[in-house]
Structure formats: structure tokens, C-alpha cells
N, CA, C and O atoms as a MOPAC input file, in Angstrom:
PM7 MOZYME 1SCF
protein

 N      0.80300 1    -1.19000 1     0.11500 1
 C     -0.08900 1    -0.08400 1     0.10400 1
 C      0.80600 1     1.26400 1    -0.03500 1
 O      1.81000 1     1.41400 1     0.66100 1
 N      0.41700 1     2.14800 1    -0.89300 1
 C      1.24200 1     3.36000 1    -0.85000 1
 C      0.34000 1     4.53000 1    -0.31700 1
 O     -0.84700 1     4.57100 1    -0.64200 1
 N      0.87600 1     5.44600 1     0.47000 1
 C     -0.08000 1     6.57300 1     0.86300 1
 C      0.72200 1     7.91200 1     0.59600 1
 O      1.94700 1     7.94300 1     0.71400 1
 N      0.00000 1     8.97800 1     0.24500 1
 C      0.54800 1    10.20900 1    -0.02500 1
 C     -0.01000 1    11.14100 1     1.14700 1
 O     -1.22200 1    11.29800 1     1.29500 1
 N      0.88700 1    11.71700 1     1.92800 1
 C      0.57700 1    12.63200 1     2.92900 1
 C      0.81100 1    14.15100 1     2.37500 1
 O      1.86600 1    14.52500 1     1.86300 1
 N     -0.24500 1    14.89000 1     2.54500 1
 C     -0.08400 1    16.39000 1     1.78200 1
 C     -0.15200 1    17.31700 1     3.08800 1
 O     -1.04200 1    17.11200 1     3.91400 1
 N      0.65400 1    18.18800 1     3.24500 1
 C      0.95500 1    19.10200 1     4.48100 1
 C      0.98700 1    20.44200 1     4.01900 1
 O      1.82600 1    20.74800 1     3.17200 1
 N      0.16000 1    21.31600 1     4.47400 1
 C      0.04600 1    22.75900 1     4.05900 1
 C      1.26600 1    23.40400 1     4.89000 1
 O      2.05700 1    24.13300 1     4.29000 1
 N      1.41300 1    23.17000 1     6.13000 1
 C      2.46600 1    23.77000 1     7.03300 1
 C      2.81700 1    22.77900 1     7.91300 1
 O      2.00900 1    21.98400 1     8.39300 1
 N      4.22700 1    22.80200 1     8.18800 1
 C      4.79400 1    21.74000 1     8.95100 1
 C      4.38100 1    21.70800 1    10.54300 1
 O      4.37700 1    22.76100 1    11.18000 1
 N      4.07900 1    20.62600 1    11.07500 1
 C      3.69200 1    20.54000 1    12.41400 1
 C      4.79200 1    19.98100 1    13.27100 1
 O      4.67900 1    19.82200 1    14.48700 1
 N      5.83000 1    19.70000 1    12.58900 1
 C      7.10600 1    19.08300 1    13.45500 1
 C      7.23300 1    17.81300 1    13.78600 1
 O      6.40400 1    17.02200 1    13.33500 1
 N      8.12300 1    17.41600 1    14.50500 1
 C      8.44800 1    15.97100 1    14.82600 1
 C      7.32000 1    15.42100 1    15.62200 1
 O      7.04400 1    14.22300 1    15.56500 1
 N      6.64900 1    16.27400 1    16.37400 1
 C      5.49900 1    15.72200 1    17.35100 1
 C      4.62600 1    14.80200 1    16.62600 1
 O      4.13600 1    13.81700 1    17.17900 1
 N      4.39600 1    15.13400 1    15.25200 1
 C      3.44000 1    14.23900 1    14.49900 1
 C      4.11300 1    13.05900 1    13.94100 1
 O      3.37500 1    12.24600 1    13.38400 1
 N      5.40700 1    12.79900 1    13.98300 1
 C      6.05100 1    11.82500 1    13.27400 1
 C      5.42800 1    10.29900 1    13.74100 1
 O      5.33800 1     9.35500 1    12.95700 1
 N      5.07800 1    10.25900 1    14.96400 1
 C      4.54400 1     8.99700 1    15.56100 1
 C      3.26700 1     8.46600 1    14.70000 1
 O      3.09100 1     7.26400 1    14.50400 1
 N      2.47200 1     9.38500 1    14.24900 1
 C      1.27900 1     8.92700 1    13.42000 1
 C      1.60600 1     8.20800 1    12.15800 1
 O      0.81400 1     7.42500 1    11.63300 1
 N      2.77300 1     8.48200 1    11.68400 1
 C      3.21200 1     7.75900 1    10.49700 1
 C      3.64000 1     6.49200 1    10.82600 1
 O      3.56300 1     5.68900 1     9.89600 1
 N      4.09400 1     6.04400 1    11.93300 1
 C      4.63900 1     4.83000 1    12.34200 1
 C      3.65800 1     3.76700 1    12.18100 1
 O      4.02600 1     2.68600 1    11.72100 1
 N      2.43600 1     3.96800 1    12.51600 1
 C      1.41800 1     2.94100 1    12.45500 1
 C      1.17600 1     2.60100 1    11.04800 1
 O      0.83400 1     1.44100 1    10.81800 1
 N      1.30200 1     3.46300 1    10.01900 1
 C      1.22600 1     3.06800 1     8.64700 1
 C      2.37400 1     2.24200 1     8.04400 1
 O      2.19200 1     1.32400 1     7.24500 1
 N      3.52200 1     2.63000 1     8.47900 1
 C      4.80700 1     2.03900 1     8.19100 1
 C      4.79800 1     0.64300 1     8.69800 1
 O      5.13100 1    -0.33000 1     8.02100 1
 N      4.37300 1     0.60500 1    10.00700 1
 C      4.40700 1    -0.79900 1    10.73700 1
 C      3.40500 1    -1.74300 1     9.93500 1
 O      3.46800 1    -2.96200 1    10.09200 1
 N      2.52900 1    -1.19000 1     9.11900 1
 C      1.50600 1    -2.07200 1     8.52900 1
 C      1.79500 1    -2.02200 1     6.93800 1
 O      0.93300 1    -2.08900 1     6.06200 1
 N      3.23700 1    -1.88700 1     6.74400 1
 C      3.65900 1    -2.12900 1     5.43000 1
 C      3.41200 1    -1.13100 1     4.37600 1
 O      3.66500 1    -1.40000 1     3.20100 1
 N      2.92700 1     0.01600 1     4.73900 1
 C      2.63300 1     1.26300 1     3.87900 1
 C      3.95800 1     1.94500 1     3.49700 1
 O      4.88500 1     2.04500 1     4.30000 1
 N      4.00700 1     2.40500 1     2.25300 1
 C      4.92800 1     3.04800 1     1.66600 1
 C      4.51800 1     4.54500 1     1.82500 1
 O      3.44500 1     4.87700 1     1.32100 1
 N      5.24500 1     5.45700 1     2.45800 1
 C      4.61200 1     6.77500 1     2.70400 1
 C      5.33600 1     7.90300 1     1.87900 1
 O      6.55800 1     8.05100 1     1.88700 1
 N      4.47800 1     8.66100 1     1.18500 1
 C      5.08900 1     9.82900 1     0.31800 1
 C      4.55300 1    11.08200 1     0.86700 1
 O      3.44800 1    11.07300 1     1.41100 1
 N      5.30900 1    12.25600 1     0.75800 1
 C      4.98400 1    13.36900 1     1.62900 1
 C      5.13600 1    14.59200 1     0.49500 1
 O      6.09800 1    14.67300 1    -0.26900 1
 N      4.11100 1    15.44500 1     0.52400 1
 C      4.05600 1    16.62800 1    -0.20100 1
 C      3.84400 1    17.75300 1     0.79200 1
 O      2.86000 1    17.71400 1     1.52900 1
 N      4.70300 1    18.74700 1     0.85500 1
 C      4.60200 1    19.94200 1     1.71300 1
 C      4.70600 1    21.32000 1     1.06200 1
 O      5.31200 1    21.44000 1    -0.00300 1
 N      4.20200 1    22.24200 1     1.59700 1
 C      4.31600 1    23.59200 1     1.06800 1
 C      5.25600 1    24.40400 1     2.02000 1
 O      5.53800 1    25.58800 1     1.83500 1
 N      5.71000 1    23.64400 1     3.05400 1
 C      6.65200 1    24.23300 1     4.07000 1
 C      8.04800 1    23.75500 1     3.80400 1
 O      8.38300 1    22.57800 1     3.93400 1
 N      8.83800 1    24.71300 1     3.43100 1
 C     10.24800 1    24.47200 1     3.15400 1
 C     10.98400 1    24.19700 1     4.44200 1
 O     12.06700 1    23.61700 1     4.37400 1
 N     10.50300 1    24.55400 1     5.58400 1
 C     11.10800 1    24.18900 1     6.92700 1
 C     10.56300 1    23.10900 1     7.64600 1
 O     10.67000 1    22.98400 1     8.86600 1
 N      9.90000 1    22.22500 1     6.79600 1
 C      9.31500 1    21.08000 1     7.31600 1
 C     10.35300 1    20.17200 1     8.04700 1
 O     11.52100 1    20.05500 1     7.67400 1
 N      9.81600 1    19.55000 1     9.11400 1
 C     10.54400 1    18.52300 1     9.95000 1
 C     10.15700 1    17.29400 1     9.21300 1
 O      9.10100 1    16.75600 1     9.54400 1
 N     10.94500 1    16.71900 1     8.15600 1
 C     10.59100 1    15.53200 1     7.45200 1
 C     10.83400 1    14.33000 1     8.20000 1
 O     11.90400 1    14.16700 1     8.78600 1
 N      9.88100 1    13.44600 1     8.22000 1
 C      9.94400 1    12.12100 1     8.87600 1
 C     10.89100 1    11.26700 1     8.13300 1
 O     10.79200 1    11.15600 1     6.91100 1
 N     11.86200 1    10.62200 1     8.85400 1
 C     13.11200 1    10.00000 1     8.11900 1
 C     12.47500 1     8.73400 1     7.29500 1
 O     13.19000 1     8.26600 1     6.40900 1
 N     11.27100 1     8.18200 1     7.50000 1
 C     10.95500 1     6.99800 1     6.75500 1
 C     10.14200 1     7.30200 1     5.52000 1
 O      9.74700 1     6.36400 1     4.82800 1
 N      9.87400 1     8.52200 1     5.20600 1
 C      9.09100 1     8.75400 1     3.92400 1
 C      9.98000 1     8.18800 1     2.77400 1
 O     11.20600 1     8.29100 1     2.78400 1
 N      9.32400 1     7.62900 1     1.86400 1
 C      9.89700 1     7.05100 1     0.69700 1
 C     10.50100 1     8.24800 1    -0.18900 1
 O     11.57000 1     8.19400 1    -0.79700 1
 N      9.68600 1     9.25200 1    -0.14900 1
 C      9.97200 1    10.38400 1    -0.98700 1
 C      9.33300 1    11.66800 1    -0.45600 1
 O      8.18400 1    11.58700 1    -0.02400 1
 N      9.95100 1    12.81600 1    -0.44800 1
 C      9.34000 1    14.05000 1     0.09700 1
 C      9.41500 1    15.13600 1    -1.12000 1
 O     10.45400 1    15.28600 1    -1.76400 1
 N      8.35000 1    15.80400 1    -1.35200 1
 C      8.46800 1    16.85600 1    -2.39000 1
 C      7.87600 1    18.22200 1    -1.68400 1
 O      7.12400 1    18.23600 1    -0.70900 1
 N      8.37700 1    19.34500 1    -2.38100 1
 C      7.96500 1    20.74100 1    -1.94600 1
 C      7.34400 1    21.19700 1    -3.07000 1
 O      7.77100 1    21.06600 1    -4.21700 1
 N      6.15600 1    21.82800 1    -2.67700 1
 C      5.34200 1    22.62100 1    -3.57800 1
 C      5.68200 1    24.14800 1    -3.51500 1
 O      5.88900 1    24.72100 1    -2.44600 1
 N      5.72500 1    24.76700 1    -4.73600 1
 C      6.10600 1    26.14300 1    -4.94400 1
 C      5.03100 1    26.99100 1    -4.57800 1
 O      5.27400 1    28.05800 1    -4.01400 1
 N      3.85600 1    26.63600 1    -4.83600 1
 C      2.57500 1    27.55400 1    -4.51000 1
 C      1.62700 1    26.74800 1    -3.69100 1
 O      1.58100 1    25.51800 1    -3.71300 1
 N      0.89600 1    27.50300 1    -2.98700 1
 C     -0.15200 1    27.01000 1    -2.22400 1
 C     -1.49900 1    27.07500 1    -2.84100 1
 O     -2.31700 1    27.94500 1    -2.54300 1
 N     -1.73200 1    26.03500 1    -3.80000 1
 C     -3.03400 1    25.93500 1    -4.57500 1
 C     -3.46000 1    24.59000 1    -4.81500 1
 O     -2.58800 1    23.76600 1    -5.09400 1
 N     -4.63600 1    24.23700 1    -4.75400 1
 C     -4.97400 1    22.85100 1    -4.92300 1
 C     -4.63700 1    22.25400 1    -6.41200 1
 O     -4.51400 1    21.05400 1    -6.65600 1
 N     -4.53000 1    23.14800 1    -7.20800 1
 C     -4.09700 1    22.94400 1    -8.61800 1
 C     -2.51400 1    22.40000 1    -8.53700 1
 O     -2.12300 1    21.52300 1    -9.30800 1
 N     -1.74400 1    22.93500 1    -7.64500 1
 C     -0.28500 1    22.59700 1    -7.83900 1
 C     -0.18100 1    21.25000 1    -7.09800 1
 O      0.59800 1    20.38700 1    -7.50000 1
 N     -0.98600 1    21.06100 1    -5.98800 1
 C     -1.12400 1    19.78300 1    -5.34600 1
 C     -1.50000 1    18.74000 1    -6.19200 1
 O     -0.82400 1    17.71200 1    -6.20300 1
 N     -2.70700 1    18.88800 1    -7.06400 1
 C     -3.09200 1    17.85800 1    -7.78800 1
 C     -2.04900 1    17.45200 1    -8.80800 1
 O     -1.72300 1    16.27700 1    -8.97800 1
 N     -1.53000 1    18.49300 1    -9.49400 1
 C     -0.53700 1    18.37800 1   -10.56600 1
 C      0.70400 1    17.36100 1    -9.96900 1
 O      1.11700 1    16.40200 1   -10.62100 1
 N      1.14500 1    17.67600 1    -8.82900 1
 C      2.39100 1    16.93200 1    -8.20900 1
 C      1.94700 1    15.52700 1    -7.94200 1
 O      2.56300 1    14.52900 1    -8.31400 1
 N      0.67800 1    15.53600 1    -7.17900 1
 C      0.17500 1    14.17800 1    -6.81100 1
 C      0.07500 1    13.18200 1    -8.02300 1
 O      0.51700 1    12.03300 1    -7.98700 1
 N     -0.55600 1    13.75200 1    -9.09700 1
 C     -0.76700 1    12.97100 1   -10.23100 1
 C      0.59100 1    12.66000 1   -11.00400 1
 O      0.68700 1    11.57200 1   -11.57200 1
 N      1.53900 1    13.47900 1   -11.04400 1
 C      2.84100 1    13.23800 1   -11.60500 1
 C      3.50300 1    12.11100 1   -10.73800 1
 O      4.09200 1    11.23400 1   -11.36900 1
 N      3.48000 1    12.03100 1    -9.45300 1
 C      4.03700 1    10.85500 1    -8.66300 1
 C      3.18600 1     9.79400 1    -8.90300 1
 O      3.80200 1     8.73700 1    -9.03800 1
 N      1.96400 1     9.70400 1    -9.00400 1
 C      1.07600 1     8.58000 1    -9.22500 1
 C      1.61600 1     7.95200 1   -10.59000 1
 O      1.85100 1     6.74700 1   -10.67000 1
 N      1.79500 1     8.80200 1   -11.62400 1
 C      2.16800 1     8.24800 1   -12.93500 1
 C      3.62000 1     7.64900 1   -12.85500 1
 O      3.92700 1     6.63800 1   -13.48600 1
 N      4.46300 1     8.30300 1   -12.07600 1
 C      5.86100 1     7.90400 1   -11.85800 1
 C      5.88400 1     6.54100 1   -11.19600 1
 O      6.43700 1     5.56300 1   -11.70000 1
 N      5.23200 1     6.53800 1   -10.00400 1
 C      5.66100 1     5.38100 1    -8.99800 1
 C      4.31300 1     4.40300 1    -8.77300 1
 O      4.28800 1     3.54400 1    -7.89100 1
 N      3.29700 1     4.62800 1    -9.61000 1
 C      2.02600 1     3.90500 1    -9.55200 1
 C      1.59600 1     3.56700 1    -8.17300 1
 O      0.54200 1     2.95800 1    -7.98700 1

């Protein structure tokens, strides 16, 4: 299973524990953020940054990753 996590602003390491339950259940985690000072969880398969805060940019990036990694 692959999951894409989308974050508008970083909430820091305090939230990293929530990703563990998915990883422990064999999920491959991907991360898109608009925050360049994000505290990136070390077990994300891939993390990407969005240049603009719009739903259109999120959709384009998510679709691009989907096409690339299925």
C-alpha cells in the first residue's frame, strides 16, 4: 500500500508518531509539503515541496508522482 501525505504547514516532529502505524503495516509513505522548513519524517519514501499553495499545484504534483511510481 502506498499513501500520500499532504501538508500545508509543518507541524514538526511531534506528528511523526502517527506515520509509524502506517509504516508498521507495510505502507510506503510519500509526502508533499508547502513548508520548506518542514521537519521531514525519516521514513518517507519520497518528500516533495510545492512552490505555490494552490489545490491545482497539489493535484499536478500528486498525479505526477502517481504516474511515476504507480
